[in-house]
C-alpha positions as CSV (number, residue, x, y, z in Angstrom):
1,X,-41.0,5.9,9.1
2,X,-44.3,5.5,8.2
3,X,-46.0,2.0,7.1
4,X,-46.5,3.7,3.9
5,X,-43.0,4.7,3.2
6,X,-41.4,1.6,4.2
7,X,-43.7,-0.2,1.6
8,X,-42.7,2.2,-1.0
9,X,-39.0,2.0,0.1
10,X,-39.1,-2.7,-0.2
11,X,-41.6,-2.2,-3.1
12,X,-39.1,-1.1,-5.7
13,X,-41.3,-0.6,-8.6
14,X,-39.1,1.3,-11.0
15,X,-40.9,3.9,-13.1
16,X,-43.7,4.2,-10.4
17,X,-44.2,5.2,-7.2
18,X,-46.8,4.6,-4.8
19,X,-49.7,6.7,-4.3
20,X,-52.4,4.9,-1.7
21,X,-52.7,1.7,-0.2
22,X,-55.8,0.5,1.7
23,X,-56.9,-3.1,3.0
24,X,-60.2,-5.1,1.9
25,X,-62.1,-7.5,3.0
26,X,-63.0,-10.2,0.4
27,X,-64.7,-13.0,1.6
28,X,-62.7,-14.1,4.3
29,X,-59.5,-13.0,3.2
30,X,-57.8,-9.7,3.8
31,X,-56.4,-8.0,1.0
32,X,-53.5,-4.8,0.8
33,X,-54.2,-2.8,-2.4
34,X,-51.4,-0.8,-3.5
35,X,-52.4,1.9,-6.2
36,X,-49.0,3.3,-8.1
37,X,-48.8,6.3,-10.2
38,X,-46.1,6.4,-12.8
39,X,-42.9,8.9,-12.8
40,X,-43.1,11.8,-15.0
41,X,-39.3,12.2,-15.1
42,X,-38.4,8.4,-16.0
43,X,-36.9,7.0,-19.1
44,X,-39.0,4.2,-20.2
45,X,-38.0,1.6,-22.8
46,X,-39.8,-0.3,-25.4
47,X,-40.2,-3.7,-25.1
48,X,-39.9,-4.6,-28.4
49,X,-36.4,-3.1,-29.2
50,X,-35.4,-1.5,-26.1
51,X,-34.9,1.8,-27.4
52,X,-35.9,4.9,-25.2
53,X,-39.3,6.4,-26.1
54,X,-40.4,10.1,-24.9
55,X,-43.7,9.4,-25.9
56,X,-46.7,7.3,-24.6
57,X,-49.4,6.2,-27.0
58,X,-52.1,5.1,-24.3
59,X,-52.4,3.7,-20.8
60,X,-54.4,1.2,-19.4
61,X,-55.1,0.3,-15.8
62,X,-54.0,-2.7,-14.7
63,X,-54.4,-4.9,-11.6
64,X,-51.5,-7.3,-10.7
65,X,-50.6,-9.6,-7.9
66,X,-47.2,-9.2,-5.8
67,X,-45.9,-10.9,-3.1
68,X,-48.0,-11.4,0.2
69,X,-47.2,-9.1,3.3
70,X,-47.5,-10.6,6.8
71,X,-49.4,-13.3,5.0
72,X,-52.2,-10.8,3.9
73,X,-52.7,-11.2,-0.2
74,X,-51.1,-7.7,-2.1
75,X,-52.6,-6.7,-5.3
76,X,-51.0,-3.6,-7.4
77,X,-53.1,-1.4,-9.5
78,X,-51.2,0.5,-12.1
79,X,-51.6,2.3,-15.4
80,X,-49.8,-0.1,-18.3
81,X,-48.3,2.2,-20.3
82,X,-48.0,1.4,-24.1
83,X,-45.4,3.4,-25.8
84,X,-45.5,5.1,-29.3
85,X,-42.0,3.3,-30.7
86,X,-40.8,4.9,-34.0
87,X,-39.3,1.4,-34.6
88,X,-42.0,-0.9,-33.5
89,X,-44.9,1.0,-33.6
90,X,-47.7,0.8,-29.8
91,X,-45.7,-1.6,-27.6
92,X,-45.8,-1.9,-24.2
93,X,-43.3,-0.5,-21.8
94,X,-40.7,-2.7,-20.3
95,X,-40.4,-3.2,-16.8
96,X,-37.6,-5.6,-15.1
97,X,-40.4,-6.3,-12.6
98,X,-43.2,-7.6,-14.2
99,X,-43.6,-9.2,-17.8
100,X,-45.4,-7.7,-20.7
101,X,-48.9,-9.0,-20.2
102,X,-48.0,-11.1,-17.0
103,X,-50.7,-10.6,-13.8
104,X,-47.9,-11.5,-11.5
105,X,-45.0,-9.8,-10.6
106,X,-41.4,-10.9,-11.4
107,X,-40.7,-11.7,-8.2
108,X,-43.8,-13.4,-7.4
109,X,-43.2,-15.3,-10.2
110,X,-39.9,-16.6,-9.2
111,X,-41.1,-17.1,-5.4
112,X,-44.0,-19.6,-7.3
113,X,-41.1,-21.3,-9.5
114,X,-39.0,-22.2,-6.2
115,X,-41.8,-23.7,-4.6
116,X,-43.1,-25.8,-7.3
117,X,-39.4,-27.1,-7.2
118,X,-40.5,-29.5,-3.8
119,X,-44.4,-28.9,-3.8
120,X,-47.3,-30.0,-6.3
121,X,-49.0,-27.1,-8.3
122,X,-52.0,-27.6,-6.1
123,X,-50.2,-26.8,-3.1
124,X,-48.6,-23.9,-4.4
125,X,-51.6,-22.6,-5.9
126,X,-53.9,-22.8,-2.4
127,X,-50.9,-21.2,-0.8
128,X,-50.6,-17.9,-2.8
129,X,-54.5,-17.9,-3.9
130,X,-53.7,-18.6,-7.5
131,X,-55.3,-20.5,-10.0
132,X,-53.8,-23.7,-10.6
133,X,-53.3,-23.0,-14.6
134,X,-51.4,-19.8,-13.5
135,X,-49.0,-21.6,-11.3
136,X,-48.6,-24.3,-13.9
137,X,-48.2,-21.6,-16.4
138,X,-45.3,-19.4,-14.6
139,X,-43.6,-22.8,-13.5
140,X,-43.1,-24.0,-17.1
141,X,-42.1,-20.7,-18.5
142,X,-39.1,-20.4,-16.0
143,X,-37.8,-24.0,-17.0
144,X,-38.1,-23.1,-20.6
145,X,-36.1,-20.2,-19.9
146,X,-33.7,-21.7,-17.8
147,X,-33.4,-25.1,-19.5
148,X,-33.8,-24.6,-22.9
149,X,-32.4,-24.6,-25.6
150,X,-30.3,-27.6,-25.1
151,X,-26.7,-27.5,-25.0
152,X,-25.5,-30.5,-26.8
153,X,-21.7,-29.4,-27.6
154,X,-19.2,-32.2,-26.6
155,X,-21.5,-34.7,-25.8
156,X,-19.5,-38.0,-26.6
157,X,-21.2,-40.5,-24.9
158,X,-25.2,-41.1,-24.1
159,X,-26.9,-43.9,-22.0
160,X,-30.7,-44.5,-22.9
161,X,-33.2,-46.2,-21.2
162,X,-37.3,-46.2,-20.9
163,X,-39.6,-45.2,-17.8
164,X,-43.2,-46.0,-17.4
165,X,-45.0,-42.8,-17.8
166,X,-48.6,-44.1,-17.4
167,X,-50.4,-47.3,-16.7
168,X,-51.3,-49.6,-19.9
169,X,-47.4,-50.6,-21.0
170,X,-47.0,-46.6,-22.0
171,X,-43.4,-45.7,-21.6
172,X,-41.1,-42.5,-22.4
173,X,-37.2,-42.9,-23.4
174,X,-35.0,-40.4,-21.3
175,X,-31.3,-39.6,-22.9
176,X,-28.7,-38.8,-20.1
177,X,-25.1,-37.8,-20.8
178,X,-23.4,-39.8,-17.8
179,X,-19.9,-37.6,-18.0
180,X,-22.2,-35.1,-16.0
181,X,-25.2,-36.7,-14.8
182,X,-27.0,-34.1,-17.0
183,X,-30.5,-35.4,-19.0
184,X,-30.2,-34.0,-22.4
185,X,-33.5,-35.4,-23.8
186,X,-37.0,-37.0,-22.7
187,X,-39.4,-38.1,-25.3
188,X,-42.6,-40.4,-25.0
189,X,-42.4,-44.1,-26.2
190,X,-39.4,-46.3,-27.0
191,X,-40.1,-47.2,-30.7
192,X,-37.1,-46.3,-33.2
193,X,-39.2,-43.6,-34.6
194,X,-39.7,-42.2,-30.9
195,X,-36.1,-41.7,-30.3
196,X,-35.5,-40.0,-34.0
197,X,-36.0,-36.6,-32.9
198,X,-33.4,-36.8,-30.2
199,X,-30.4,-37.4,-33.0
200,X,-32.4,-34.8,-35.3
201,X,-31.6,-32.5,-32.6
202,X,-28.5,-33.4,-32.1
203,X,-27.5,-33.5,-35.7
204,X,-25.0,-35.1,-38.0
205,X,-21.9,-33.7,-37.2
206,X,-22.4,-34.5,-33.2
207,X,-23.9,-37.6,-34.1
208,X,-20.9,-38.9,-35.7
209,X,-18.8,-37.5,-32.8
210,X,-20.8,-39.6,-30.7
211,X,-18.2,-42.6,-29.6
212,X,-20.4,-44.7,-26.9
213,X,-24.2,-45.6,-26.1
214,X,-25.2,-47.3,-23.3
215,X,-28.5,-49.0,-23.4
216,X,-30.4,-52.3,-22.7
217,X,-31.1,-55.1,-25.5
218,X,-33.8,-53.0,-27.3
219,X,-33.4,-53.5,-30.9
220,X,-34.9,-50.2,-31.7
221,X,-32.5,-48.3,-30.2
222,X,-29.6,-50.2,-31.5
223,X,-31.1,-49.9,-34.6
224,X,-31.3,-46.1,-34.9
225,X,-28.1,-45.8,-33.2
226,X,-26.2,-47.7,-36.0
227,X,-28.2,-45.7,-38.7
228,X,-27.3,-42.4,-37.3
229,X,-24.0,-42.7,-35.5
230,X,-21.8,-44.8,-37.3
231,X,-18.8,-44.0,-34.9
232,X,-20.6,-45.3,-31.5
233,X,-20.4,-48.3,-30.0
234,X,-23.2,-49.8,-28.2
235,X,-22.6,-51.0,-24.6
236,X,-25.6,-53.7,-23.2
237,X,-25.8,-53.1,-19.8
238,X,-25.7,-55.9,-17.4
239,X,-28.8,-54.9,-15.3
240,X,-31.2,-55.7,-18.0
241,X,-29.2,-58.7,-19.6
242,X,-29.4,-60.4,-16.0
243,X,-32.9,-59.1,-15.4
244,X,-33.6,-60.9,-18.6
245,X,-32.0,-64.1,-17.4
246,X,-34.0,-63.9,-14.4
247,X,-37.4,-64.0,-16.4
248,X,-36.3,-66.3,-19.3
249,X,-34.2,-69.1,-17.0
250,X,-34.8,-68.8,-13.2
251,X,-38.2,-68.6,-13.7
252,X,-39.0,-70.7,-16.3
253,X,-36.8,-73.5,-14.5
254,X,-38.5,-72.5,-11.0
255,X,-42.1,-73.2,-12.5
256,X,-41.0,-76.2,-14.6
257,X,-39.6,-77.8,-11.2
258,X,-42.9,-76.9,-9.6
259,X,-44.5,-78.7,-11.9
260,X,-42.4,-81.9,-11.9
261,X,-42.9,-82.1,-8.2
262,X,-46.6,-82.3,-7.9
263,X,-46.4,-85.2,-6.1
264,X,-44.5,-83.6,-3.6
265,X,-46.9,-81.1,-2.2
266,X,-44.4,-79.8,0.9
267,X,-41.4,-79.9,-1.9
268,X,-43.6,-77.8,-4.8
269,X,-44.8,-75.2,-2.6
270,X,-40.9,-74.7,-1.4
271,X,-39.9,-74.2,-5.0
272,X,-43.0,-72.4,-5.9
273,X,-42.8,-69.8,-3.6
274,X,-39.3,-69.0,-4.0
275,X,-39.4,-66.7,-6.7
276,X,-37.9,-63.7,-4.9
277,X,-35.6,-65.5,-3.3
278,X,-33.8,-66.9,-6.2
279,X,-33.8,-63.7,-8.4
280,X,-32.3,-61.6,-5.8
281,X,-28.4,-61.3,-5.6
282,X,-26.9,-63.8,-2.8
283,X,-25.4,-60.8,-1.0
284,X,-28.9,-59.4,-0.7
285,X,-30.4,-62.4,1.1
286,X,-29.3,-60.7,4.4
287,X,-32.0,-62.2,7.2
288,X,-30.6,-65.4,8.4
289,X,-34.1,-67.0,7.9
290,X,-34.0,-66.7,4.3
291,X,-30.4,-68.0,3.6
292,X,-31.1,-71.0,5.0
293,X,-33.8,-71.2,3.1
294,X,-32.0,-70.4,0.0
295,X,-29.3,-72.8,0.7
296,X,-31.9,-76.1,1.3
297,X,-33.5,-75.1,-2.1
298,X,-30.6,-75.2,-3.9
299,X,-28.9,-78.1,-2.0
300,X,-32.4,-80.3,-2.8
301,X,-32.6,-79.0,-6.5
302,X,-29.8,-79.6,-9.1
303,X,-31.7,-77.6,-11.9
304,X,-32.1,-74.4,-9.7
305,X,-28.3,-74.8,-8.1
306,X,-27.3,-74.9,-12.0
307,X,-29.0,-72.0,-13.1
308,X,-28.4,-69.7,-9.9
309,X,-24.4,-70.3,-9.7
310,X,-24.6,-69.5,-13.6
311,X,-26.4,-66.1,-13.5
312,X,-23.8,-65.1,-10.5
313,X,-20.7,-66.3,-13.1
314,X,-22.6,-64.7,-16.0
315,X,-22.4,-61.1,-13.8
316,X,-18.5,-61.6,-13.7
317,X,-18.4,-61.1,-17.8
318,X,-19.1,-57.2,-17.1
319,X,-15.9,-57.0,-14.6
320,X,-13.1,-57.1,-17.5
321,X,-11.6,-54.9,-19.2
322,X,-9.7,-56.8,-21.8
323,X,-11.8,-58.4,-24.6
324,X,-9.9,-61.1,-25.1
325,X,-10.2,-62.5,-21.8
326,X,-13.9,-61.7,-21.6
327,X,-14.5,-63.6,-24.8
328,X,-12.4,-66.9,-23.1
329,X,-14.9,-66.5,-20.4
330,X,-17.8,-66.5,-22.8
331,X,-16.7,-69.5,-24.5
332,X,-16.3,-71.4,-20.6
333,X,-19.6,-70.2,-19.6
334,X,-21.5,-70.8,-22.7
335,X,-20.1,-74.5,-22.8
336,X,-21.0,-75.4,-19.4
337,X,-24.7,-73.9,-20.3
338,X,-24.6,-75.5,-23.4
339,X,-24.2,-78.9,-21.3
340,X,-26.2,-78.3,-18.6
341,X,-29.4,-80.1,-20.6
342,X,-31.3,-77.7,-19.1
343,X,-33.6,-76.2,-22.1
344,X,-34.2,-72.3,-21.0
345,X,-30.8,-72.0,-20.2
346,X,-29.7,-73.2,-23.5
347,X,-32.2,-71.0,-25.6
348,X,-30.9,-68.1,-23.6
349,X,-27.1,-68.5,-24.4
350,X,-27.9,-69.1,-28.2
351,X,-30.5,-65.4,-27.8
352,X,-27.4,-63.7,-26.2
353,X,-25.0,-64.1,-28.8
354,X,-25.7,-61.8,-31.1
355,X,-25.4,-59.2,-28.3
356,X,-21.9,-60.1,-27.6
357,X,-20.5,-57.0,-29.5
358,X,-22.2,-55.1,-27.4
359,X,-21.3,-56.8,-24.2
360,X,-17.7,-56.8,-25.2
361,X,-17.5,-53.4,-25.9
362,X,-18.2,-53.0,-21.8
363,X,-14.5,-53.4,-21.5
364,X,-13.4,-50.6,-23.7
365,X,-16.2,-48.3,-22.2
366,X,-17.2,-49.3,-18.7
367,X,-20.8,-47.8,-18.8
368,X,-24.4,-48.9,-17.6
369,X,-27.9,-47.5,-17.2
370,X,-27.9,-48.0,-13.8
371,X,-27.8,-44.2,-13.5
372,X,-30.6,-44.1,-15.4
373,X,-32.3,-46.4,-13.0
374,X,-31.6,-44.3,-10.1
375,X,-33.0,-41.5,-11.8
376,X,-36.0,-43.2,-12.6
377,X,-36.8,-43.5,-8.5
378,X,-36.4,-39.8,-8.8
379,X,-38.8,-39.6,-11.4
380,X,-41.5,-41.9,-9.9
381,X,-41.5,-39.2,-6.6
382,X,-41.5,-36.3,-9.4
383,X,-44.7,-37.7,-10.4
384,X,-46.0,-39.0,-7.1
385,X,-45.8,-35.3,-6.2
386,X,-47.7,-33.9,-9.0
387,X,-50.2,-36.8,-8.7
388,X,-49.4,-37.2,-12.3
389,X,-49.0,-35.0,-15.5
390,X,-51.2,-35.0,-18.1
391,X,-48.9,-32.4,-20.3
392,X,-45.8,-34.5,-21.6
393,X,-43.7,-31.0,-22.1
394,X,-44.4,-30.1,-18.6
395,X,-43.3,-33.2,-17.0
396,X,-40.2,-33.4,-19.3
397,X,-38.9,-30.5,-18.3
398,X,-39.4,-31.0,-14.7
399,X,-37.5,-34.5,-15.4
400,X,-34.4,-31.9,-17.0
401,X,-35.0,-29.3,-14.3
402,X,-34.1,-32.5,-11.6
403,X,-31.1,-33.6,-13.3
404,X,-29.1,-30.2,-15.0
405,X,-25.7,-31.9,-14.6
406,X,-22.4,-31.8,-12.1
407,X,-19.3,-30.0,-13.3
């Protein structure tokens, strides 16, 4: 079979046939230019209503990119017909392989979208010889058709958390359905009015059906959940409470002890340089040198020993599945904290008191934002591959596409 016959058979340009093909040199690149002609005896459909139309209003020559052949760029030259539809008026012909007003074929657009899942727009554009804006528009439209509209039916439990979107303390909020590990919404900001659009999208009926919301100790999130979801229990996450303990208690006590030991330079240096060692969990201190250093530090400083041991004990609060036992444990922990004579520890215990209902709710709903914390690493990778995003809508679509959910 001649080369022209092979190309025509593989092209599958329904409604058209290949008339000629030639190879051109454009600078240092080779282009395969294929001229198509419309078939006379073919059924043409209106792109507006889909009805079959027999008369053609007019035709305009269109140049369209197709998939490369043996790394040679392919350009199609074809007449693009406008049909004289009785319902819609002059409308473009509906083609399966070419979207209305598109300058690339459907299969090239699908290939670009597949590559954009693992490569940056810049690299995909360089590979296909397309404009950066064209590649972005193709991928954005593909994601919109694949992900929108959001299906929120059956959502009964959600987890909310923030992630850094730009430098300068600029954040976005991600909402996840933890039952199927699916991102259901992403929006810029972390204030109460910033997360309000999600609950508007959820609607009053589904808001009332919401049973539990896992979050950090954000007052903005909690206030909006209380206002919009009267039947939902707030569940505070272990990770954020322990991180807050580390900042407000361990760090503060370490600095105070280092200041107290100004006269002993060796002991002061040991305490001052142990920040990350004290914030890590004991089971994560694996190097023998670090284990010995931590043991010596805790043995030599009673205040640091107290706050370090109480941190491990506080984490045990999330292991209970009966609220009565959890409350009894908390009362014992609080008694030890208040009798420690360590002011940052006593302040933390008092400040934690208003959040106890959300902590005890973990007994009924063993949830956390640890799933989102893992997702945040993937979000960072997505952002790093693209060298950052200037378009929030496109960035949030990429995040949703990375976590479509599992059964």
